[in-house]
C-alpha positions in Angstrom: -182.7 -23.7 -35.9 -183.6 -20.1 -35.2 -184.7 -19.6 -31.6 -187.8 -17.6 -30.6 -185.5 -15.8 -28.3 -183.9 -14.2 -31.3 -185.9 -11.3 -32.8 -187.1 -11.0 -36.3 -184.6 -8.8 -38.1 -185.9 -9.2 -41.7 -189.3 -9.7 -43.2 -190.0 -10.8 -46.7 -193.3 -9.4 -48.1 -194.9 -10.8 -51.3 -198.0 -9.1 -52.7 -198.8 -7.5 -49.4 -198.4 -10.6 -47.3 -195.5 -11.4 -45.0 -194.1 -14.6 -46.6 -190.9 -15.2 -44.5 -189.2 -13.9 -41.4 -185.5 -14.1 -40.7 -184.5 -14.2 -37.0 -181.1 -13.3 -35.8 -178.9 -11.6 -33.2 -177.3 -8.1 -33.4 -175.1 -6.0 -31.2 -174.2 -2.3 -31.5 -171.3 -0.6 -29.7 -171.0 3.1 -28.8 -167.8 5.0 -29.6 -166.4 4.2 -26.1 -166.8 0.5 -26.6 -169.8 0.1 -24.4 -172.8 -1.9 -25.6 -175.4 0.5 -27.1 -177.9 -2.3 -27.7 -178.1 -6.1 -28.0 -180.8 -8.3 -29.4 -180.7 -12.0 -29.3 -177.8 -14.0 -27.9 -174.8 -11.9 -28.8 -172.4 -13.8 -26.5 -173.0 -17.2 -28.2 -170.1 -18.4 -30.3 -170.5 -18.0 -34.0 -168.1 -18.5 -36.9 -167.3 -15.1 -38.2 -166.4 -16.7 -41.5 -165.2 -14.1 -44.1 -166.1 -11.2 -41.8 -162.8 -12.1 -40.1 -160.8 -11.3 -43.2 -159.9 -7.7 -42.2 -158.4 -9.2 -39.0 -156.5 -11.9 -40.9 -155.2 -9.2 -43.3 -154.1 -7.1 -40.3 -152.0 -10.1 -39.1 -150.4 -10.4 -42.5 -149.5 -6.7 -42.6 -148.0 -7.0 -39.1 -145.8 -9.9 -40.5 -144.5 -7.7 -43.3 -147.0 -8.0 -46.2 -146.7 -4.8 -48.1 -149.2 -4.2 -50.9 -150.8 -1.2 -52.5 -154.4 -0.4 -51.2 -156.2 -2.0 -54.1 -154.4 -5.3 -53.5 -154.6 -5.2 -49.7 -158.4 -4.6 -50.1 -158.4 -7.8 -52.2 -156.7 -9.7 -49.4 -159.7 -8.7 -47.2 -162.2 -9.7 -49.9 -164.8 -12.2 -50.7 -164.5 -11.0 -54.3 -166.8 -11.5 -57.2 -164.2 -13.0 -59.5 -164.4 -10.2 -62.0 -161.4 -9.6 -64.2 -160.0 -6.9 -61.9 -160.1 -9.3 -59.0 -158.4 -12.2 -60.8 -155.7 -9.9 -62.2 -155.1 -8.6 -58.7 -154.7 -12.1 -57.2 -152.2 -12.9 -60.0 -150.3 -9.7 -59.1 -150.0 -10.6 -55.4 -148.8 -14.1 -56.3 -146.3 -12.9 -58.9 -144.9 -10.3 -56.4 -144.0 -13.3 -54.2 -142.6 -15.3 -57.1 -145.5 -17.7 -57.1 -148.4 -18.6 -59.4 -151.9 -19.9 -58.9 -150.7 -23.5 -58.5 -149.6 -22.5 -55.0 -153.2 -21.7 -53.9 -154.8 -24.2 -51.6 -158.3 -22.7 -51.3 -161.2 -24.7 -52.6 -161.9 -24.3 -56.3 -164.9 -22.3 -57.4 -166.4 -20.2 -60.2 -166.7 -16.4 -60.0 -169.7 -15.2 -57.9 -170.3 -12.6 -60.6 -172.7 -14.3 -63.0 -171.3 -12.7 -66.2 -167.8 -13.5 -65.2 -168.7 -17.1 -64.5 -170.4 -17.3 -67.9 -167.3 -16.0 -69.6 -165.2 -18.7 -67.9 -167.5 -21.5 -69.0 -167.8 -20.2 -72.5 -164.0 -20.2 -72.7 -164.0 -23.9 -71.7 -162.9 -23.3 -68.1 -164.4 -24.5 -64.9 -164.0 -24.1 -61.1 -160.5 -23.1 -60.0 -158.8 -21.9 -56.8 -157.9 -18.6 -58.6 -161.5 -17.9 -59.4 -162.9 -18.7 -55.9 -163.9 -15.7 -53.8 -161.2 -16.2 -51.1 -158.3 -16.4 -53.5 -157.1 -12.9 -52.5 -156.8 -13.8 -48.9 -154.9 -17.0 -49.8 -152.6 -15.1 -52.1 -151.9 -12.7 -49.2 -151.2 -15.6 -46.9 -148.8 -17.2 -49.4 -147.0 -13.8 -50.0 -146.7 -13.4 -46.2 -145.0 -16.8 -45.9 -142.5 -15.8 -48.6 -141.7 -12.5 -46.9 -140.9 -14.4 -43.7 -139.1 -17.3 -45.2 -141.7 -19.8 -44.0 -142.8 -22.8 -46.1 -145.8 -22.2 -48.3 -146.7 -25.9 -48.0 -149.1 -26.4 -45.1 -149.8 -22.6 -44.8 -153.4 -23.4 -43.7 -152.4 -25.7 -40.8 -153.1 -24.3 -37.3 -149.5 -24.9 -36.2 -148.1 -22.9 -39.1 -146.5 -19.7 -37.8 -148.8 -17.6 -40.0 -152.0 -19.2 -38.6 -150.6 -19.0 -35.1 -150.1 -15.2 -35.5 -153.5 -14.8 -37.0 -155.1 -16.5 -34.0 -153.2 -14.2 -31.6 -154.5 -11.1 -33.5 -158.1 -12.4 -33.4 -157.8 -12.8 -29.7 -156.3 -9.3 -29.3 -158.9 -7.4 -31.3 -162.0 -9.3 -30.1 -160.9 -9.1 -26.5 -161.7 -12.7 -25.9 -160.0 -16.1 -26.2 -160.6 -18.1 -29.3 -162.5 -21.1 -27.8 -163.0 -23.0 -31.0 -161.4 -23.1 -34.5 -163.1 -25.0 -37.4 -162.4 -25.1 -41.1 -163.8 -22.5 -43.4 -165.3 -23.2 -46.7 -162.1 -22.2 -48.5 -160.0 -24.4 -46.3 -158.5 -21.8 -44.0 -159.0 -21.9 -40.2 -162.4 -20.5 -39.1 -162.4 -18.8 -35.7 -165.5 -18.8 -33.5 -166.1 -15.7 -31.5 -169.1 -13.9 -30.0 -170.9 -11.2 -32.0 -169.9 -8.7 -29.3 -166.3 -9.8 -29.9 -166.7 -9.4 -33.6 -168.1 -5.9 -33.2 -165.2 -5.1 -30.9 -162.8 -6.3 -33.5 -164.2 -4.0 -36.2 -164.2 -1.1 -33.8 -160.6 -1.8 -32.9 -159.4 -2.0 -36.6 -161.5 1.1 -37.6 -160.1 3.3 -34.9 -156.4 2.3 -35.1 -153.8 4.9 -35.3 -152.3 6.2 -38.6 -149.5 4.0 -39.9 -150.5 0.9 -38.0 -151.3 -2.4 -39.7 -155.0 -2.1 -38.8 -155.1 1.5 -40.2 -153.6 0.3 -43.5 -156.3 -2.4 -43.7 -159.1 0.0 -43.0 -157.8 2.6 -45.4 -157.5 0.0 -48.2 -161.1 -1.3 -47.7 -162.5 2.2 -47.6 -160.6 3.3 -50.7 -161.5 0.2 -52.7 -164.8 -1.3 -51.7 -165.1 -2.6 -55.2 -162.2 -4.9 -54.6 -163.7 -6.1 -51.3 -166.9 -7.4 -53.1 -167.7 -6.2 -56.5 -170.5 -5.3 -58.9 -173.9 -5.7 -57.3 -172.5 -6.7 -53.9 -174.2 -5.3 -50.8 -171.0 -5.0 -48.8 -169.5 -2.8 -51.5 -172.6 -0.6 -51.6 -172.7 -0.3 -47.8 -169.1 1.1 -47.7 -169.8 3.3 -50.7 -173.0 4.7 -49.2 -172.0 5.1 -45.5 -169.1 7.5 -45.1 -166.2 5.9 -43.2 -167.8 2.5 -42.8 -165.5 -0.5 -42.9 -167.8 -3.5 -43.5 -167.4 -7.1 -44.3 -169.8 -9.9 -45.0 -169.4 -13.6 -44.1 -171.1 -16.8 -45.0 -174.1 -18.0 -43.1 -175.6 -14.5 -42.6 -172.8 -12.7 -40.9 -172.2 -9.0 -41.4 -170.0 -6.6 -39.4 -169.0 -2.9 -39.7 -167.0 -0.3 -37.8 -166.6 3.4 -38.0 -163.5 5.6 -37.2 -165.2 7.0 -34.1 -165.6 3.5 -32.6 -169.2 2.8 -33.3 -169.6 -0.7 -34.6 -172.2 -3.4 -35.4 -172.1 -7.2 -35.8 -175.1 -9.3 -36.8 -176.0 -12.8 -37.8 -179.2 -14.1 -39.4 -179.9 -17.3 -37.6 -180.9 -19.3 -40.6 -177.7 -18.4 -42.5 -179.5 -16.3 -45.1 -178.0 -13.1 -46.6 -181.4 -11.9 -47.7 -182.0 -8.4 -46.3 -179.0 -8.5 -44.0 -177.7 -5.2 -45.4 -181.1 -3.6 -44.5 -180.7 -5.0 -41.0 -177.2 -3.5 -40.8 -178.6 -0.1 -41.8 -181.3 -0.4 -39.2 -178.7 -1.1 -36.5 -176.6 1.8 -37.7 -179.6 4.0 -37.4 -179.8 3.0 -33.8 -176.3 4.4 -33.4 -177.3 7.7 -35.1 -175.0 7.0 -38.1 -175.8 8.8 -41.3 -177.0 6.1 -43.6 -178.8 8.4 -46.1 -176.3 7.4 -48.9 -177.3 3.7 -48.7 -181.1 4.1 -49.0 -181.3 1.6 -51.9 -180.2 -1.2 -49.6 -183.2 -0.8 -47.2 -185.5 -2.7 -49.6 -184.5 -5.7 -51.6 -187.1 -6.4 -54.4 -189.1 -9.6 -54.3 -190.0 -10.7 -57.8 -193.2 -12.3 -59.2 -193.3 -13.0 -62.9 -190.1 -11.1 -63.3 -191.6 -7.9 -61.8 -191.2 -6.5 -58.3 -194.2 -7.6 -56.1 -192.7 -7.0 -52.7 -189.6 -6.6 -50.7 -187.2 -7.9 -48.1 -186.9 -5.3 -45.4 -185.5 -4.8 -41.9 -187.8 -4.9 -38.9 -187.4 -2.2 -36.3 -185.9 -3.7 -33.2 
């Protein structure tokens, strides 16, 4: 349950009355890595969930995964399942001599409503290929092939791939991984502090040219549409804030880093995603980041009778 010690980060207003409040924790880092501000308990362990994908992708590139930017961005993605995403996953698998039967992520339908409708109209249903983590899993499988490792059991903690990923998580967060669970897709889910997550994004965003981290950042910045997709806030954030590398995660997690080292990580305590992009913009404002290109994300419409009657908005903190 949200704690009263966590500040309200998002308010939902309907017809002039505050209807809901989302509490959470948020931390911002200065360019030198020092903490610029912290609200709530930013040292408590949280599952970074899919916000950890850029770190996982970094580990794969270190192990020899070599993909063009649009496909590397897809490895970092919680994609919509639009045709370009599904085609990209197939390309990654085919490049490793595999097909979708090798995927071991949980099956799902596209997050993109029209794409999901198309699948159902064609007589299809949930599939691992269509699920939003299939790009990451395709990257994991391709990395195993590059290294001559078995693709069976690639999600097990003692598999060499997962062992290396855990080591990279510890390196970029600057803290030991105290707990590893199972993510919704079936991959290991690392628990770190929000401060550690922000530090990880700062580390990846500031990495030197040619490094694995730099390749990941460059791919995400170049193709934010592959990281999320149509209508996704994480895609709009990267498109609207110059240089921002951002990634969302389940249960209200969102993190971002800039090439000058400034970074933010936040989690809405109730696991909601409603308004968390607005909260990210408010946090970036505190770091004096130019967010003028993402103004549309500051207010998420609340509908009544199909018409806007209010908004979800960030609360100054």
